[in-house]
PAKOLFI-540922 format. One record per residue (C-alpha): x, y, z; residue number from 1. Coordinates in steps of 0.5 Angstrom, whole numbers, plus 500, padded with zeros to 3 digits. Layout:
% residues N
@X: X, Y: Y, Z: Z, n: NUM .
...
This chain:
% residues 191
@X: 509, Y: 557, Z: 419, n: 1 .
@X: 507, Y: 550, Z: 421, n: 2 .
@X: 513, Y: 545, Z: 423, n: 3 .
@X: 512, Y: 539, Z: 419, n: 4 .
@X: 515, Y: 534, Z: 424, n: 5 .
@X: 508, Y: 536, Z: 429, n: 6 .
@X: 503, Y: 531, Z: 429, n: 7 .
@X: 502, Y: 524, Z: 425, n: 8 .
@X: 506, Y: 518, Z: 425, n: 9 .
@X: 513, Y: 519, Z: 425, n: 10 .
@X: 518, Y: 514, Z: 424, n: 11 .
@X: 522, Y: 512, Z: 431, n: 12 .
@X: 517, Y: 517, Z: 435, n: 13 .
@X: 514, Y: 515, Z: 441, n: 14 .
@X: 515, Y: 510, Z: 447, n: 15 .
@X: 520, Y: 504, Z: 445, n: 16 .
@X: 517, Y: 497, Z: 445, n: 17 .
@X: 520, Y: 494, Z: 451, n: 18 .
@X: 522, Y: 500, Z: 455, n: 19 .
@X: 516, Y: 500, Z: 460, n: 20 .
@X: 516, Y: 497, Z: 467, n: 21 .
@X: 513, Y: 491, Z: 463, n: 22 .
@X: 518, Y: 490, Z: 458, n: 23 .
@X: 513, Y: 489, Z: 453, n: 24 .
@X: 509, Y: 493, Z: 448, n: 25 .
@X: 503, Y: 496, Z: 451, n: 26 .
@X: 496, Y: 497, Z: 449, n: 27 .
@X: 491, Y: 503, Z: 451, n: 28 .
@X: 484, Y: 500, Z: 453, n: 29 .
@X: 478, Y: 503, Z: 456, n: 30 .
@X: 475, Y: 500, Z: 462, n: 31 .
@X: 469, Y: 503, Z: 467, n: 32 .
@X: 471, Y: 507, Z: 472, n: 33 .
@X: 469, Y: 503, Z: 477, n: 34 .
@X: 474, Y: 497, Z: 475, n: 35 .
@X: 480, Y: 502, Z: 474, n: 36 .
@X: 482, Y: 500, Z: 482, n: 37 .
@X: 481, Y: 493, Z: 481, n: 38 .
@X: 485, Y: 493, Z: 474, n: 39 .
@X: 491, Y: 497, Z: 478, n: 40 .
@X: 490, Y: 492, Z: 484, n: 41 .
@X: 491, Y: 486, Z: 479, n: 42 .
@X: 497, Y: 489, Z: 476, n: 43 .
@X: 500, Y: 491, Z: 482, n: 44 .
@X: 500, Y: 484, Z: 485, n: 45 .
@X: 504, Y: 482, Z: 479, n: 46 .
@X: 510, Y: 488, Z: 480, n: 47 .
@X: 511, Y: 488, Z: 487, n: 48 .
@X: 518, Y: 489, Z: 491, n: 49 .
@X: 516, Y: 488, Z: 499, n: 50 .
@X: 509, Y: 486, Z: 498, n: 51 .
@X: 507, Y: 479, Z: 498, n: 52 .
@X: 500, Y: 479, Z: 496, n: 53 .
@X: 494, Y: 484, Z: 496, n: 54 .
@X: 488, Y: 482, Z: 500, n: 55 .
@X: 481, Y: 486, Z: 499, n: 56 .
@X: 476, Y: 488, Z: 505, n: 57 .
@X: 470, Y: 486, Z: 500, n: 58 .
@X: 466, Y: 480, Z: 503, n: 59 .
@X: 472, Y: 478, Z: 508, n: 60 .
@X: 469, Y: 483, Z: 514, n: 61 .
@X: 464, Y: 480, Z: 519, n: 62 .
@X: 462, Y: 483, Z: 525, n: 63 .
@X: 463, Y: 479, Z: 531, n: 64 .
@X: 466, Y: 483, Z: 537, n: 65 .
@X: 470, Y: 481, Z: 543, n: 66 .
@X: 470, Y: 483, Z: 550, n: 67 .
@X: 475, Y: 488, Z: 551, n: 68 .
@X: 477, Y: 489, Z: 558, n: 69 .
@X: 479, Y: 496, Z: 559, n: 70 .
@X: 484, Y: 495, Z: 565, n: 71 .
@X: 491, Y: 495, Z: 564, n: 72 .
@X: 495, Y: 488, Z: 564, n: 73 .
@X: 502, Y: 488, Z: 565, n: 74 .
@X: 503, Y: 481, Z: 564, n: 75 .
@X: 497, Y: 476, Z: 564, n: 76 .
@X: 490, Y: 475, Z: 563, n: 77 .
@X: 485, Y: 479, Z: 566, n: 78 .
@X: 480, Y: 476, Z: 571, n: 79 .
@X: 474, Y: 473, Z: 567, n: 80 .
@X: 469, Y: 477, Z: 571, n: 81 .
@X: 464, Y: 481, Z: 568, n: 82 .
@X: 465, Y: 487, Z: 572, n: 83 .
@X: 471, Y: 488, Z: 568, n: 84 .
@X: 468, Y: 487, Z: 561, n: 85 .
@X: 467, Y: 495, Z: 559, n: 86 .
@X: 465, Y: 494, Z: 552, n: 87 .
@X: 466, Y: 490, Z: 546, n: 88 .
@X: 471, Y: 491, Z: 541, n: 89 .
@X: 470, Y: 490, Z: 533, n: 90 .
@X: 477, Y: 489, Z: 530, n: 91 .
@X: 474, Y: 491, Z: 523, n: 92 .
@X: 471, Y: 498, Z: 527, n: 93 .
@X: 478, Y: 499, Z: 530, n: 94 .
@X: 482, Y: 497, Z: 524, n: 95 .
@X: 478, Y: 500, Z: 518, n: 96 .
@X: 476, Y: 507, Z: 517, n: 97 .
@X: 473, Y: 506, Z: 510, n: 98 .
@X: 471, Y: 499, Z: 508, n: 99 .
@X: 471, Y: 501, Z: 500, n: 100 .
@X: 477, Y: 505, Z: 500, n: 101 .
@X: 481, Y: 500, Z: 505, n: 102 .
@X: 485, Y: 494, Z: 503, n: 103 .
@X: 491, Y: 489, Z: 506, n: 104 .
@X: 498, Y: 487, Z: 503, n: 105 .
@X: 502, Y: 482, Z: 506, n: 106 .
@X: 509, Y: 484, Z: 507, n: 107 .
@X: 516, Y: 481, Z: 505, n: 108 .
@X: 522, Y: 483, Z: 507, n: 109 .
@X: 525, Y: 487, Z: 513, n: 110 .
@X: 526, Y: 494, Z: 510, n: 111 .
@X: 521, Y: 496, Z: 515, n: 112 .
@X: 522, Y: 493, Z: 522, n: 113 .
@X: 524, Y: 499, Z: 526, n: 114 .
@X: 517, Y: 501, Z: 524, n: 115 .
@X: 515, Y: 495, Z: 527, n: 116 .
@X: 513, Y: 492, Z: 520, n: 117 .
@X: 516, Y: 485, Z: 520, n: 118 .
@X: 516, Y: 480, Z: 514, n: 119 .
@X: 509, Y: 476, Z: 514, n: 120 .
@X: 505, Y: 482, Z: 517, n: 121 .
@X: 499, Y: 484, Z: 514, n: 122 .
@X: 499, Y: 492, Z: 513, n: 123 .
@X: 492, Y: 496, Z: 512, n: 124 .
@X: 492, Y: 501, Z: 507, n: 125 .
@X: 487, Y: 506, Z: 506, n: 126 .
@X: 487, Y: 510, Z: 499, n: 127 .
@X: 482, Y: 515, Z: 502, n: 128 .
@X: 487, Y: 518, Z: 507, n: 129 .
@X: 492, Y: 523, Z: 505, n: 130 .
@X: 499, Y: 522, Z: 506, n: 131 .
@X: 503, Y: 527, Z: 509, n: 132 .
@X: 511, Y: 527, Z: 510, n: 133 .
@X: 513, Y: 522, Z: 515, n: 134 .
@X: 507, Y: 517, Z: 514, n: 135 .
@X: 508, Y: 510, Z: 512, n: 136 .
@X: 505, Y: 509, Z: 505, n: 137 .
@X: 504, Y: 504, Z: 499, n: 138 .
@X: 508, Y: 507, Z: 493, n: 139 .
@X: 509, Y: 505, Z: 486, n: 140 .
@X: 515, Y: 506, Z: 483, n: 141 .
@X: 516, Y: 505, Z: 476, n: 142 .
@X: 511, Y: 499, Z: 477, n: 143 .
@X: 514, Y: 496, Z: 483, n: 144 .
@X: 510, Y: 497, Z: 489, n: 145 .
@X: 514, Y: 498, Z: 496, n: 146 .
@X: 512, Y: 500, Z: 503, n: 147 .
@X: 516, Y: 506, Z: 506, n: 148 .
@X: 516, Y: 512, Z: 510, n: 149 .
@X: 514, Y: 518, Z: 505, n: 150 .
@X: 520, Y: 524, Z: 506, n: 151 .
@X: 522, Y: 529, Z: 502, n: 152 .
@X: 529, Y: 532, Z: 500, n: 153 .
@X: 530, Y: 538, Z: 495, n: 154 .
@X: 523, Y: 539, Z: 493, n: 155 .
@X: 522, Y: 532, Z: 491, n: 156 .
@X: 519, Y: 526, Z: 494, n: 157 .
@X: 523, Y: 520, Z: 497, n: 158 .
@X: 522, Y: 514, Z: 501, n: 159 .
@X: 525, Y: 512, Z: 507, n: 160 .
@X: 526, Y: 505, Z: 509, n: 161 .
@X: 526, Y: 503, Z: 517, n: 162 .
@X: 532, Y: 499, Z: 517, n: 163 .
@X: 539, Y: 502, Z: 517, n: 164 .
@X: 541, Y: 496, Z: 512, n: 165 .
@X: 537, Y: 499, Z: 507, n: 166 .
@X: 538, Y: 506, Z: 503, n: 167 .
@X: 533, Y: 511, Z: 501, n: 168 .
@X: 529, Y: 511, Z: 495, n: 169 .
@X: 530, Y: 518, Z: 491, n: 170 .
@X: 524, Y: 519, Z: 486, n: 171 .
@X: 527, Y: 522, Z: 480, n: 172 .
@X: 524, Y: 527, Z: 475, n: 173 .
@X: 523, Y: 521, Z: 470, n: 174 .
@X: 521, Y: 516, Z: 475, n: 175 .
@X: 513, Y: 514, Z: 475, n: 176 .
@X: 511, Y: 515, Z: 482, n: 177 .
@X: 504, Y: 514, Z: 485, n: 178 .
@X: 502, Y: 514, Z: 492, n: 179 .
@X: 497, Y: 508, Z: 493, n: 180 .
@X: 495, Y: 509, Z: 500, n: 181 .
@X: 497, Y: 511, Z: 507, n: 182 .
@X: 499, Y: 505, Z: 512, n: 183 .
@X: 494, Y: 505, Z: 518, n: 184 .
@X: 496, Y: 499, Z: 521, n: 185 .
@X: 499, Y: 492, Z: 522, n: 186 .
@X: 497, Y: 485, Z: 524, n: 187 .
@X: 502, Y: 480, Z: 526, n: 188 .
@X: 500, Y: 473, Z: 528, n: 189 .
@X: 504, Y: 470, Z: 533, n: 190 .
@X: 506, Y: 463, Z: 532, n: 191 .
C-alpha cells in the first residue's frame, strides 16, 4: 500500500524560506562544471568570518627567480659575492604546488596567531591536497568561511583555533560543513 504523503507538492514541506545561510529563498541553477569553483569562490567572498579576501593564482604568477644564498645568516645580509649564490629561488615554485588548485586568502583577526598566522597575512590554500587531522584548513561552516586546525572529537570533525582566547568549533550533525582546502603556507609583509 502506497503512502499518500509521498511525492508531489505538500503544503509546509521543504526548506523554509529564509532559513538557509543566506536568509532568503534559493533557486537551483545548472552551471558548467568548470565554473562551479568560481561560483563557490564568489559566494565564499560574501560569507567569510576570518577571511578578508580570496585571491586567485590565475594571471598573478610571473616568474622572476631571485638569488638564494644557501649559507645560514644569524642576523644581517649575506655577502653579495657570487660564490655564495648557489641557486635561484622562485617563490611561485616554492609556495605553490599546483597552480590550478591553489588560491590565496587574506586573514582577518587573531584566532590563529599561535600558528604564526596573523591579521592581514595571506595564506596559501591548495584544494588538491587531502587534509588530515592536525592540518590547518579553510573550512565552510553553514556558509561561513574560517581558517582553523582540523581535529576530531567523538568521531565528529572539530575546528581548533590557535589562540587560547577562542573556543573550538564543534561540527554538529545538522551543520553544513566542507573543507575547501589545506593551508600550505603563509605570506606576511613587514611594514
